[in-house]
PDB file of the backbone (N, CA, C, O) and the ligand in Angstrom, with CONECT records:
HET     ZN  A 101       1
ATOM      1  N   MET A   1      20.313 -15.156   3.578  1.00  0.00           N
ATOM      2  CA  MET A   1      18.891 -15.128   3.779  1.00  0.00           C
ATOM      3  C   MET A   1      18.146 -16.220   2.953  1.00  0.00           C
ATOM      4  O   MET A   1      18.479 -16.510   1.804  1.00  0.00           O
ATOM      5  N   THR A   2      17.259 -16.720   3.527  1.00  0.00           N
ATOM      6  CA  THR A   2      16.545 -17.888   2.786  1.00  0.00           C
ATOM      7  C   THR A   2      15.180 -17.217   2.179  1.00  0.00           C
ATOM      8  O   THR A   2      14.775 -16.109   2.531  1.00  0.00           O
ATOM      9  N   CYS A   3      14.565 -18.008   1.264  1.00  0.00           N
ATOM     10  CA  CYS A   3      13.331 -17.508   0.695  1.00  0.00           C
ATOM     11  C   CYS A   3      12.290 -17.269   1.767  1.00  0.00           C
ATOM     12  O   CYS A   3      11.449 -16.375   1.674  1.00  0.00           O
ATOM     13  N   ARG A   4      12.382 -18.119   2.807  1.00  0.00           N
ATOM     14  CA  ARG A   4      11.276 -18.013   3.861  1.00  0.00           C
ATOM     15  C   ARG A   4      11.506 -16.565   4.584  1.00  0.00           C
ATOM     16  O   ARG A   4      10.562 -15.815   4.832  1.00  0.00           O
ATOM     17  N   GLU A   5      12.714 -16.292   4.859  1.00  0.00           N
ATOM     18  CA  GLU A   5      13.035 -15.015   5.503  1.00  0.00           C
ATOM     19  C   GLU A   5      12.655 -13.798   4.619  1.00  0.00           C
ATOM     20  O   GLU A   5      12.103 -12.773   5.019  1.00  0.00           O
ATOM     21  N   PHE A   6      13.037 -14.077   3.362  1.00  0.00           N
ATOM     22  CA  PHE A   6      12.584 -13.036   2.386  1.00  0.00           C
ATOM     23  C   PHE A   6      11.103 -12.692   2.490  1.00  0.00           C
ATOM     24  O   PHE A   6      10.708 -11.535   2.632  1.00  0.00           O
ATOM     25  N   LEU A   7      10.306 -13.750   2.411  1.00  0.00           N
ATOM     26  CA  LEU A   7       8.817 -13.550   2.424  1.00  0.00           C
ATOM     27  C   LEU A   7       8.453 -12.832   3.787  1.00  0.00           C
ATOM     28  O   LEU A   7       7.540 -12.007   3.825  1.00  0.00           O
ATOM     29  N   ASP A   8       9.139 -13.147   4.821  1.00  0.00           N
ATOM     30  CA  ASP A   8       8.782 -12.545   6.073  1.00  0.00           C
ATOM     31  C   ASP A   8       9.038 -10.981   6.078  1.00  0.00           C
ATOM     32  O   ASP A   8       8.307 -10.189   6.673  1.00  0.00           O
ATOM     33  N   TYR A   9      10.132 -10.638   5.365  1.00  0.00           N
ATOM     34  CA  TYR A   9      10.555  -9.194   5.256  1.00  0.00           C
ATOM     35  C   TYR A   9       9.978  -8.389   4.295  1.00  0.00           C
ATOM     36  O   TYR A   9      10.033  -7.163   4.395  1.00  0.00           O
ATOM     37  N   ILE A  10       9.357  -9.017   3.253  1.00  0.00           N
ATOM     38  CA  ILE A  10       8.901  -8.312   2.012  1.00  0.00           C
ATOM     39  C   ILE A  10       7.941  -7.096   2.288  1.00  0.00           C
ATOM     40  O   ILE A  10       8.033  -6.015   1.707  1.00  0.00           O
ATOM     41  N   GLY A  11       7.022  -7.404   3.234  1.00  0.00           N
ATOM     42  CA  GLY A  11       6.051  -6.358   3.517  1.00  0.00           C
ATOM     43  C   GLY A  11       6.710  -5.065   4.030  1.00  0.00           C
ATOM     44  O   GLY A  11       6.469  -3.934   3.607  1.00  0.00           O
ATOM     45  N   ALA A  12       7.611  -5.409   5.041  1.00  0.00           N
ATOM     46  CA  ALA A  12       8.275  -4.278   5.794  1.00  0.00           C
ATOM     47  C   ALA A  12       9.214  -3.612   4.753  1.00  0.00           C
ATOM     48  O   ALA A  12       9.399  -2.397   4.834  1.00  0.00           O
ATOM     49  N   TYR A  13       9.829  -4.353   3.757  1.00  0.00           N
ATOM     50  CA  TYR A  13      10.638  -3.814   2.849  1.00  0.00           C
ATOM     51  C   TYR A  13      10.034  -2.887   1.864  1.00  0.00           C
ATOM     52  O   TYR A  13      10.673  -1.927   1.434  1.00  0.00           O
ATOM     53  N   LEU A  14       8.773  -3.156   1.483  1.00  0.00           N
ATOM     54  CA  LEU A  14       8.074  -2.380   0.552  1.00  0.00           C
ATOM     55  C   LEU A  14       7.494  -1.065   1.167  1.00  0.00           C
ATOM     56  O   LEU A  14       7.333  -0.018   0.540  1.00  0.00           O
ATOM     57  N   SER A  15       7.198  -1.277   2.522  1.00  0.00           N
ATOM     58  CA  SER A  15       6.684  -0.007   3.212  1.00  0.00           C
ATOM     59  C   SER A  15       7.883   0.814   3.915  1.00  0.00           C
ATOM     60  O   SER A  15       7.679   1.682   4.764  1.00  0.00           O
ATOM     61  N   GLY A  16       9.095   0.447   3.476  1.00  0.00           N
ATOM     62  CA  GLY A  16      10.362   1.177   3.975  1.00  0.00           C
ATOM     63  C   GLY A  16      10.532   1.141   5.387  1.00  0.00           C
ATOM     64  O   GLY A  16      10.926   2.149   5.974  1.00  0.00           O
ATOM     65  N   GLU A  17      10.267   0.044   6.016  1.00  0.00           N
ATOM     66  CA  GLU A  17      10.433  -0.122   7.467  1.00  0.00           C
ATOM     67  C   GLU A  17      11.818  -0.719   7.820  1.00  0.00           C
ATOM     68  O   GLU A  17      12.255  -0.723   8.971  1.00  0.00           O
ATOM     69  N   LEU A  18      12.474  -1.220   6.762  1.00  0.00           N
ATOM     70  CA  LEU A  18      13.652  -1.993   7.127  1.00  0.00           C
ATOM     71  C   LEU A  18      14.801  -1.059   7.036  1.00  0.00           C
ATOM     72  O   LEU A  18      14.840  -0.082   6.289  1.00  0.00           O
ATOM     73  N   SER A  19      15.799  -1.462   7.910  1.00  0.00           N
ATOM     74  CA  SER A  19      17.070  -0.730   8.028  1.00  0.00           C
ATOM     75  C   SER A  19      17.985  -0.978   6.720  1.00  0.00           C
ATOM     76  O   SER A  19      17.811  -1.945   5.978  1.00  0.00           O
ATOM     77  N   GLU A  20      18.923  -0.053   6.534  1.00  0.00           N
ATOM     78  CA  GLU A  20      19.806  -0.178   5.325  1.00  0.00           C
ATOM     79  C   GLU A  20      20.355  -1.652   5.167  1.00  0.00           C
ATOM     80  O   GLU A  20      20.395  -2.228   4.080  1.00  0.00           O
ATOM     81  N   ALA A  21      20.760  -2.184   6.322  1.00  0.00           N
ATOM     82  CA  ALA A  21      21.475  -3.456   6.214  1.00  0.00           C
ATOM     83  C   ALA A  21      20.491  -4.623   5.874  1.00  0.00           C
ATOM     84  O   ALA A  21      20.825  -5.631   5.250  1.00  0.00           O
ATOM     85  N   GLU A  22      19.240  -4.368   6.358  1.00  0.00           N
ATOM     86  CA  GLU A  22      18.261  -5.415   5.930  1.00  0.00           C
ATOM     87  C   GLU A  22      17.904  -5.371   4.467  1.00  0.00           C
ATOM     88  O   GLU A  22      17.823  -6.367   3.748  1.00  0.00           O
ATOM     89  N   CYS A  23      17.678  -4.005   4.054  1.00  0.00           N
ATOM     90  CA  CYS A  23      17.436  -3.971   2.692  1.00  0.00           C
ATOM     91  C   CYS A  23      18.439  -4.516   1.738  1.00  0.00           C
ATOM     92  O   CYS A  23      18.131  -5.075   0.685  1.00  0.00           O
ATOM     93  N   ARG A  24      19.780  -4.308   2.200  1.00  0.00           N
ATOM     94  CA  ARG A  24      20.764  -4.783   1.407  1.00  0.00           C
ATOM     95  C   ARG A  24      20.800  -6.463   1.321  1.00  0.00           C
ATOM     96  O   ARG A  24      21.174  -7.074   0.319  1.00  0.00           O
ATOM     97  N   GLU A  25      20.393  -7.011   2.414  1.00  0.00           N
ATOM     98  CA  GLU A  25      20.291  -8.422   2.419  1.00  0.00           C
ATOM     99  C   GLU A  25      19.091  -8.929   1.520  1.00  0.00           C
ATOM    100  O   GLU A  25      19.106 -10.011   0.934  1.00  0.00           O
ATOM    101  N   LEU A  26      18.147  -8.107   1.483  1.00  0.00           N
ATOM    102  CA  LEU A  26      16.965  -8.614   0.626  1.00  0.00           C
ATOM    103  C   LEU A  26      17.498  -8.488  -0.868  1.00  0.00           C
ATOM    104  O   LEU A  26      17.319  -9.390  -1.686  1.00  0.00           O
ATOM    105  N   ARG A  27      18.096  -7.428  -1.134  1.00  0.00           N
ATOM    106  CA  ARG A  27      18.655  -7.280  -2.466  1.00  0.00           C
ATOM    107  C   ARG A  27      19.529  -8.320  -2.997  1.00  0.00           C
ATOM    108  O   ARG A  27      19.450  -8.803  -4.126  1.00  0.00           O
ATOM    109  N   VAL A  28      20.501  -8.670  -1.945  1.00  0.00           N
ATOM    110  CA  VAL A  28      21.417  -9.797  -2.293  1.00  0.00           C
ATOM    111  C   VAL A  28      20.714 -11.036  -2.654  1.00  0.00           C
ATOM    112  O   VAL A  28      21.084 -11.752  -3.585  1.00  0.00           O
ATOM    113  N   HIS A  29      19.638 -11.295  -1.867  1.00  0.00           N
ATOM    114  CA  HIS A  29      18.827 -12.423  -2.230  1.00  0.00           C
ATOM    115  C   HIS A  29      18.127 -12.369  -3.510  1.00  0.00           C
ATOM    116  O   HIS A  29      17.997 -13.345  -4.248  1.00  0.00           O
ATOM    117  N   LEU A  30      17.667 -11.166  -3.757  1.00  0.00           N
ATOM    118  CA  LEU A  30      16.976 -10.982  -5.077  1.00  0.00           C
ATOM    119  C   LEU A  30      17.893 -11.248  -6.278  1.00  0.00           C
ATOM    120  O   LEU A  30      17.439 -11.686  -7.335  1.00  0.00           O
ATOM    121  N   ASP A  31      19.241 -10.965  -6.088  1.00  0.00           N
ATOM    122  CA  ASP A  31      20.296 -11.176  -7.061  1.00  0.00           C
ATOM    123  C   ASP A  31      20.436 -12.649  -7.376  1.00  0.00           C
ATOM    124  O   ASP A  31      20.787 -13.028  -8.494  1.00  0.00           O
ATOM    125  N   VAL A  32      20.161 -13.471  -6.388  1.00  0.00           N
ATOM    126  CA  VAL A  32      20.510 -14.910  -6.665  1.00  0.00           C
ATOM    127  C   VAL A  32      19.266 -15.838  -6.829  1.00  0.00           C
ATOM    128  O   VAL A  32      19.347 -17.017  -7.175  1.00  0.00           O
ATOM    129  N   CYS A  33      18.037 -15.140  -6.525  1.00  0.00           N
ATOM    130  CA  CYS A  33      16.841 -16.044  -6.434  1.00  0.00           C
ATOM    131  C   CYS A  33      15.813 -15.449  -7.425  1.00  0.00           C
ATOM    132  O   CYS A  33      15.194 -14.429  -7.119  1.00  0.00           O
ATOM    133  N   SER A  34      15.631 -16.050  -8.562  1.00  0.00           N
ATOM    134  CA  SER A  34      14.609 -15.433  -9.498  1.00  0.00           C
ATOM    135  C   SER A  34      13.211 -15.710  -9.076  1.00  0.00           C
ATOM    136  O   SER A  34      12.273 -15.064  -9.543  1.00  0.00           O
ATOM    137  N   GLN A  35      13.054 -16.647  -8.212  1.00  0.00           N
ATOM    138  CA  GLN A  35      11.825 -17.047  -7.698  1.00  0.00           C
ATOM    139  C   GLN A  35      11.231 -15.941  -6.909  1.00  0.00           C
ATOM    140  O   GLN A  35      10.075 -15.565  -7.103  1.00  0.00           O
ATOM    141  N   CYS A  36      12.052 -15.395  -5.978  1.00  0.00           N
ATOM    142  CA  CYS A  36      11.618 -14.263  -5.173  1.00  0.00           C
ATOM    143  C   CYS A  36      11.600 -12.995  -5.911  1.00  0.00           C
ATOM    144  O   CYS A  36      10.915 -12.079  -5.456  1.00  0.00           O
ATOM    145  N   VAL A  37      12.230 -12.836  -6.930  1.00  0.00           N
ATOM    146  CA  VAL A  37      12.091 -11.718  -7.949  1.00  0.00           C
ATOM    147  C   VAL A  37      10.665 -11.724  -8.449  1.00  0.00           C
ATOM    148  O   VAL A  37       9.965 -10.713  -8.396  1.00  0.00           O
ATOM    149  N   ASP A  38      10.263 -12.826  -8.914  1.00  0.00           N
ATOM    150  CA  ASP A  38       8.891 -13.078  -9.531  1.00  0.00           C
ATOM    151  C   ASP A  38       7.963 -12.733  -8.374  1.00  0.00           C
ATOM    152  O   ASP A  38       7.044 -11.935  -8.560  1.00  0.00           O
ATOM    153  N   TYR A  39       8.161 -13.296  -7.203  1.00  0.00           N
ATOM    154  CA  TYR A  39       7.221 -13.044  -6.068  1.00  0.00           C
ATOM    155  C   TYR A  39       7.093 -11.590  -5.730  1.00  0.00           C
ATOM    156  O   TYR A  39       6.000 -11.089  -5.467  1.00  0.00           O
ATOM    157  N   LEU A  40       8.207 -10.919  -5.737  1.00  0.00           N
ATOM    158  CA  LEU A  40       8.306  -9.439  -5.364  1.00  0.00           C
ATOM    159  C   LEU A  40       7.433  -8.686  -6.461  1.00  0.00           C
ATOM    160  O   LEU A  40       6.634  -7.793  -6.181  1.00  0.00           O
ATOM    161  N   ASP A  41       7.671  -9.129  -7.672  1.00  0.00           N
ATOM    162  CA  ASP A  41       6.894  -8.494  -8.772  1.00  0.00           C
ATOM    163  C   ASP A  41       5.364  -8.593  -8.605  1.00  0.00           C
ATOM    164  O   ASP A  41       4.628  -7.613  -8.714  1.00  0.00           O
ATOM    165  N   SER A  42       4.933  -9.847  -8.334  1.00  0.00           N
ATOM    166  CA  SER A  42       3.540 -10.010  -8.232  1.00  0.00           C
ATOM    167  C   SER A  42       2.975  -9.319  -7.066  1.00  0.00           C
ATOM    168  O   SER A  42       1.866  -8.786  -7.111  1.00  0.00           O
ATOM    169  N   TYR A  43       3.800  -9.323  -5.916  1.00  0.00           N
ATOM    170  CA  TYR A  43       3.372  -8.749  -4.658  1.00  0.00           C
ATOM    171  C   TYR A  43       3.191  -7.205  -4.933  1.00  0.00           C
ATOM    172  O   TYR A  43       2.184  -6.625  -4.528  1.00  0.00           O
ATOM    173  N   GLN A  44       4.144  -6.579  -5.599  1.00  0.00           N
ATOM    174  CA  GLN A  44       4.032  -5.122  -5.881  1.00  0.00           C
ATOM    175  C   GLN A  44       2.844  -4.875  -6.729  1.00  0.00           C
ATOM    176  O   GLN A  44       2.132  -3.891  -6.530  1.00  0.00           O
ATOM    177  N   GLN A  45       2.589  -5.787  -7.728  1.00  0.00           N
ATOM    178  CA  GLN A  45       1.423  -5.673  -8.521  1.00  0.00           C
ATOM    179  C   GLN A  45       0.150  -5.595  -7.728  1.00  0.00           C
ATOM    180  O   GLN A  45      -0.717  -4.742  -7.919  1.00  0.00           O
ATOM    181  N   THR A  46       0.100  -6.558  -6.813  1.00  0.00           N
ATOM    182  CA  THR A  46      -1.044  -6.658  -5.943  1.00  0.00           C
ATOM    183  C   THR A  46      -1.295  -5.341  -5.077  1.00  0.00           C
ATOM    184  O   THR A  46      -2.424  -4.889  -4.885  1.00  0.00           O
ATOM    185  N   ILE A  47      -0.206  -4.812  -4.609  1.00  0.00           N
ATOM    186  CA  ILE A  47      -0.329  -3.535  -3.795  1.00  0.00           C
ATOM    187  C   ILE A  47      -0.857  -2.426  -4.737  1.00  0.00           C
ATOM    188  O   ILE A  47      -1.782  -1.698  -4.377  1.00  0.00           O
ATOM    189  N   ARG A  48      -0.231  -2.296  -6.012  1.00  0.00           N
ATOM    190  CA  ARG A  48      -0.585  -1.273  -6.897  1.00  0.00           C
ATOM    191  C   ARG A  48      -2.036  -1.446  -7.158  1.00  0.00           C
ATOM    192  O   ARG A  48      -2.756  -0.447  -7.165  1.00  0.00           O
ATOM    193  N   LEU A  49      -2.546  -2.668  -7.381  1.00  0.00           N
ATOM    194  CA  LEU A  49      -4.065  -2.810  -7.858  1.00  0.00           C
ATOM    195  C   LEU A  49      -4.812  -2.445  -6.596  1.00  0.00           C
ATOM    196  O   LEU A  49      -5.792  -1.715  -6.741  1.00  0.00           O
ATOM    197  N   SER A  50      -4.492  -2.845  -5.386  1.00  0.00           N
ATOM    198  CA  SER A  50      -5.331  -2.509  -4.223  1.00  0.00           C
ATOM    199  C   SER A  50      -5.309  -1.015  -4.059  1.00  0.00           C
ATOM    200  O   SER A  50      -6.354  -0.466  -3.707  1.00  0.00           O
ATOM    201  N   LYS A  51      -4.199  -0.279  -4.282  1.00  0.00           N
ATOM    202  CA  LYS A  51      -4.159   1.117  -4.099  1.00  0.00           C
ATOM    203  C   LYS A  51      -5.123   1.875  -5.274  1.00  0.00           C
ATOM    204  O   LYS A  51      -5.760   2.907  -5.063  1.00  0.00           O
ATOM    205  N   ILE A  52      -5.093   1.228  -6.395  1.00  0.00           N
ATOM    206  CA  ILE A  52      -5.948   1.701  -7.495  1.00  0.00           C
ATOM    207  C   ILE A  52      -7.400   1.649  -7.084  1.00  0.00           C
ATOM    208  O   ILE A  52      -8.177   2.565  -7.350  1.00  0.00           O
ATOM    209  N   ALA A  53      -7.764   0.508  -6.401  1.00  0.00           N
ATOM    210  CA  ALA A  53      -9.153   0.195  -5.974  1.00  0.00           C
ATOM    211  C   ALA A  53      -9.458   1.206  -4.974  1.00  0.00           C
ATOM    212  O   ALA A  53     -10.582   1.702  -5.041  1.00  0.00           O
ATOM    213  N   CYS A  54      -8.586   1.647  -3.962  1.00  0.00           N
ATOM    214  CA  CYS A  54      -8.783   2.609  -2.963  1.00  0.00           C
ATOM    215  C   CYS A  54      -9.020   3.935  -3.504  1.00  0.00           C
ATOM    216  O   CYS A  54      -9.894   4.669  -3.044  1.00  0.00           O
ATOM    217  N   CYS A  55      -8.227   4.275  -4.516  1.00  0.00           N
ATOM    218  CA  CYS A  55      -8.355   5.592  -5.093  1.00  0.00           C
ATOM    219  C   CYS A  55      -9.649   5.790  -5.858  1.00  0.00           C
ATOM    220  O   CYS A  55     -10.150   6.907  -5.990  1.00  0.00           O
ATOM    221  N   ALA A  56     -10.199   4.639  -6.380  1.00  0.00           N
ATOM    222  CA  ALA A  56     -11.387   4.694  -7.058  1.00  0.00           C
ATOM    223  C   ALA A  56     -12.500   5.110  -6.122  1.00  0.00           C
ATOM    224  O   ALA A  56     -13.420   5.840  -6.492  1.00  0.00           O
ATOM    225  N   ASP A  57     -12.390   4.638  -4.934  1.00  0.00           N
ATOM    226  CA  ASP A  57     -13.368   4.972  -3.847  1.00  0.00           C
ATOM    227  C   ASP A  57     -13.301   6.328  -3.537  1.00  0.00           C
ATOM    228  O   ASP A  57     -14.360   6.914  -3.313  1.00  0.00           O
ATOM    229  N   SER A  58     -12.111   7.008  -3.477  1.00  0.00           N
ATOM    230  CA  SER A  58     -12.038   8.420  -3.028  1.00  0.00           C
ATOM    231  C   SER A  58     -11.885   9.330  -4.132  1.00  0.00           C
ATOM    232  O   SER A  58     -11.256  10.382  -4.026  1.00  0.00           O
ATOM    233  N   ASP A  59     -12.505   8.908  -5.296  1.00  0.00           N
ATOM    234  CA  ASP A  59     -12.353   9.889  -6.520  1.00  0.00           C
ATOM    235  C   ASP A  59     -13.072  11.101  -6.124  1.00  0.00           C
ATOM    236  O   ASP A  59     -13.910  11.095  -5.222  1.00  0.00           O
ATOM    237  N   PRO A  60     -12.728  12.201  -6.834  1.00  0.00           N
ATOM    238  CA  PRO A  60     -13.504  13.445  -6.698  1.00  0.00           C
ATOM    239  C   PRO A  60     -14.883  13.142  -6.995  1.00  0.00           C
ATOM    240  O   PRO A  60     -15.197  12.323  -7.859  1.00  0.00           O
ATOM    241  N   VAL A  61     -15.835  13.878  -6.194  1.00  0.00           N
ATOM    242  CA  VAL A  61     -17.305  13.659  -6.254  1.00  0.00           C
ATOM    243  C   VAL A  61     -17.753  13.936  -7.678  1.00  0.00           C
ATOM    244  O   VAL A  61     -17.447  14.999  -8.217  1.00  0.00           O
ATOM    245  N   PRO A  62     -18.459  13.020  -8.294  1.00  0.00           N
ATOM    246  CA  PRO A  62     -18.887  13.192  -9.617  1.00  0.00           C
ATOM    247  C   PRO A  62     -19.871  14.348  -9.632  1.00  0.00           C
ATOM    248  O   PRO A  62     -20.445  14.714  -8.607  1.00  0.00           O
ATOM    249  N   GLY A  63     -20.057  14.924 -10.843  1.00  0.00           N
ATOM    250  CA  GLY A  63     -20.805  16.151 -10.971  1.00  0.00           C
ATOM    251  C   GLY A  63     -22.403  15.904 -10.777  1.00  0.00           C
ATOM    252  O   GLY A  63     -23.210  16.819 -10.612  1.00  0.00           O
ATOM    253  N   ASP A  64     -22.698  14.656 -10.819  1.00  0.00           N
ATOM    254  CA  ASP A  64     -24.176  14.516 -10.705  1.00  0.00           C
ATOM    255  C   ASP A  64     -24.630  14.332  -9.231  1.00  0.00           C
ATOM    256  O   ASP A  64     -25.832  14.181  -9.011  1.00  0.00           O
ATOM    257  N   VAL A  65     -23.769  14.335  -8.247  1.00  0.00           N
ATOM    258  CA  VAL A  65     -24.153  14.256  -6.826  1.00  0.00           C
ATOM    259  C   VAL A  65     -24.799  15.517  -6.411  1.00  0.00           C
ATOM    260  O   VAL A  65     -24.313  16.601  -6.731  1.00  0.00           O
ATOM    261  N   PRO A  66     -25.916  15.411  -5.685  1.00  0.00           N
ATOM    262  CA  PRO A  66     -26.675  16.736  -5.342  1.00  0.00           C
ATOM    263  C   PRO A  66     -25.735  17.421  -4.298  1.00  0.00           C
ATOM    264  O   PRO A  66     -25.046  16.823  -3.470  1.00  0.00           O
ATOM    265  N   GLU A  67     -25.817  18.750  -4.468  1.00  0.00           N
ATOM    266  CA  GLU A  67     -25.014  19.609  -3.548  1.00  0.00           C
ATOM    267  C   GLU A  67     -25.384  19.349  -2.085  1.00  0.00           C
ATOM    268  O   GLU A  67     -24.496  19.351  -1.232  1.00  0.00           O
ATOM    269  N   ASP A  68     -26.529  19.149  -1.798  1.00  0.00           N
ATOM    270  CA  ASP A  68     -26.980  18.945  -0.345  1.00  0.00           C
ATOM    271  C   ASP A  68     -26.428  17.642   0.200  1.00  0.00           C
ATOM    272  O   ASP A  68     -26.101  17.581   1.385  1.00  0.00           O
ATOM    273  N   LEU A  69     -26.306  16.581  -0.617  1.00  0.00           N
ATOM    274  CA  LEU A  69     -25.672  15.369  -0.212  1.00  0.00           C
ATOM    275  C   LEU A  69     -24.259  15.608   0.107  1.00  0.00           C
ATOM    276  O   LEU A  69     -23.771  15.120   1.126  1.00  0.00           O
ATOM    277  N   VAL A  70     -23.588  16.314  -0.685  1.00  0.00           N
ATOM    278  CA  VAL A  70     -22.171  16.568  -0.535  1.00  0.00           C
ATOM    279  C   VAL A  70     -21.968  17.321   0.875  1.00  0.00           C
ATOM    280  O   VAL A  70     -21.123  16.971   1.698  1.00  0.00           O
ATOM    281  N   LYS A  71     -22.795  18.330   1.032  1.00  0.00           N
ATOM    282  CA  LYS A  71     -22.742  19.086   2.335  1.00  0.00           C
ATOM    283  C   LYS A  71     -23.016  18.191   3.500  1.00  0.00           C
ATOM    284  O   LYS A  71     -22.347  18.302   4.528  1.00  0.00           O
ATOM    285  N   ALA A  72     -23.952  17.326   3.385  1.00  0.00           N
ATOM    286  CA  ALA A  72     -24.379  16.428   4.415  1.00  0.00           C
ATOM    287  C   ALA A  72     -23.192  15.443   4.763  1.00  0.00           C
ATOM    288  O   ALA A  72     -22.895  15.154   5.922  1.00  0.00           O
ATOM    289  N   VAL A  73     -22.565  14.971   3.683  1.00  0.00           N
ATOM    290  CA  VAL A  73     -21.323  14.040   3.925  1.00  0.00           C
ATOM    291  C   VAL A  73     -20.242  14.789   4.603  1.00  0.00           C
ATOM    292  O   VAL A  73     -19.617  14.286   5.537  1.00  0.00           O
ATOM    293  N   LEU A  74     -20.003  15.992   4.151  1.00  0.00           N
ATOM    294  CA  LEU A  74     -18.876  16.770   4.716  1.00  0.00           C
ATOM    295  C   LEU A  74     -19.134  17.116   6.205  1.00  0.00           C
ATOM    296  O   LEU A  74     -18.236  17.140   7.046  1.00  0.00           O
ATOM    297  N   ALA A  75     -20.366  17.367   6.444  1.00  0.00           N
ATOM    298  CA  ALA A  75     -20.785  17.793   7.941  1.00  0.00           C
ATOM    299  C   ALA A  75     -20.604  16.534   8.719  1.00  0.00           C
ATOM    300  O   ALA A  75     -20.000  16.602   9.789  1.00  0.00           O
ATOM    301  N   ALA A  76     -21.054  15.417   8.303  1.00  0.00           N
ATOM    302  CA  ALA A  76     -20.833  14.115   9.006  1.00  0.00           C
ATOM    303  C   ALA A  76     -19.383  13.796   9.296  1.00  0.00           C
ATOM    304  O   ALA A  76     -19.046  13.323  10.382  1.00  0.00           O
ATOM    305  N   MET A  77     -18.437  14.082   8.224  1.00  0.00           N
ATOM    306  CA  MET A  77     -17.099  13.863   8.494  1.00  0.00           C
ATOM    307  C   MET A  77     -16.536  14.749   9.418  1.00  0.00           C
ATOM    308  O   MET A  77     -15.654  14.330  10.167  1.00  0.00           O
ATOM    309  N   LYS A  78     -16.950  16.030   9.486  1.00  0.00           N
ATOM    310  CA  LYS A  78     -16.433  16.946  10.526  1.00  0.00           C
ATOM    311  C   LYS A  78     -16.766  16.524  12.007  1.00  0.00           C
ATOM    312  O   LYS A  78     -16.063  16.847  12.965  1.00  0.00           O
ATOM    313  N   GLN A  79     -17.883  15.788  12.089  1.00  0.00           N
ATOM    314  CA  GLN A  79     -18.389  15.460  13.453  1.00  0.00           C
ATOM    315  C   GLN A  79     -17.572  14.197  13.934  1.00  0.00           C
ATOM    316  O   GLN A  79     -17.548  13.871  15.121  1.00  0.00           O
ATOM    317  N   ARG A  80     -16.954  13.557  13.021  1.00  0.00           N
ATOM    318  CA  ARG A  80     -16.096  12.370  13.535  1.00  0.00           C
ATOM    319  C   ARG A  80     -14.941  12.894  14.301  1.00  0.00           C
ATOM    320  O   ARG A  80     -14.363  13.920  13.944  1.00  0.00           O
ATOM    321  N   PRO A  81     -14.560  12.150  15.441  1.00  0.00           N
ATOM    322  CA  PRO A  81     -13.363  12.507  16.202  1.00  0.00           C
ATOM    323  C   PRO A  81     -12.193  12.504  15.316  1.00  0.00           C
ATOM    324  O   PRO A  81     -12.104  11.699  14.389  1.00  0.00           O
ATOM    325  N   ILE A  82     -11.311  13.366  15.569  1.00  0.00           N
ATOM    326  CA  ILE A  82     -10.099  13.469  14.863  1.00  0.00           C
ATOM    327  C   ILE A  82      -9.167  12.270  15.158  1.00  0.00           C
ATOM    328  O   ILE A  82      -8.885  11.961  16.315  1.00  0.00           O
ATOM    329  N   GLU A  83      -8.761  11.692  14.225  1.00  0.00           N
ATOM    330  CA  GLU A  83      -7.812  10.473  14.416  1.00  0.00           C
ATOM    331  C   GLU A  83      -6.453  10.991  14.430  1.00  0.00           C
ATOM    332  O   GLU A  83      -6.041  11.622  13.457  1.00  0.00           O
ATOM    333  N   ARG A  84      -5.700  10.774  15.476  1.00  0.00           N
ATOM    334  CA  ARG A  84      -4.344  11.104  15.448  1.00  0.00           C
ATOM    335  C   ARG A  84      -3.467   9.853  15.466  1.00  0.00           C
ATOM    336  O   ARG A  84      -3.700   8.867  16.165  1.00  0.00           O
ATOM    337  N   ALA A  85      -2.323  10.006  14.537  1.00  0.00           N
ATOM    338  CA  ALA A  85      -1.484   8.942  14.230  1.00  0.00           C
ATOM    339  C   ALA A  85      -0.530   8.726  15.621  1.00  0.00           C
ATOM    340  O   ALA A  85       0.323   7.839  15.653  1.00  0.00           O
TER     341      ALA A  85
HETATM  342 ZN    ZN A 101      14.288 -16.590  -2.683  1.00  0.00          ZN2+
END
């Protein structure tokens, strides 16, 4: 595997979409290429940071939000069509 291939696969690797054999190839490359180890590190860090940012948006409602507003938001959410995966 080349670094170029590694970069192509890294997203799928981290989201668990690769087969066993493909994962093994990535790990073999990581064993021999410190550059890609570094890249993987920063890639994961970026993902972690973006997840933290997402979580901050969906934090539990702070206590100072008016009850009526919470109810209005909940009602609006119920009206949205259910999204099926
Ligand atoms: Zn590499």
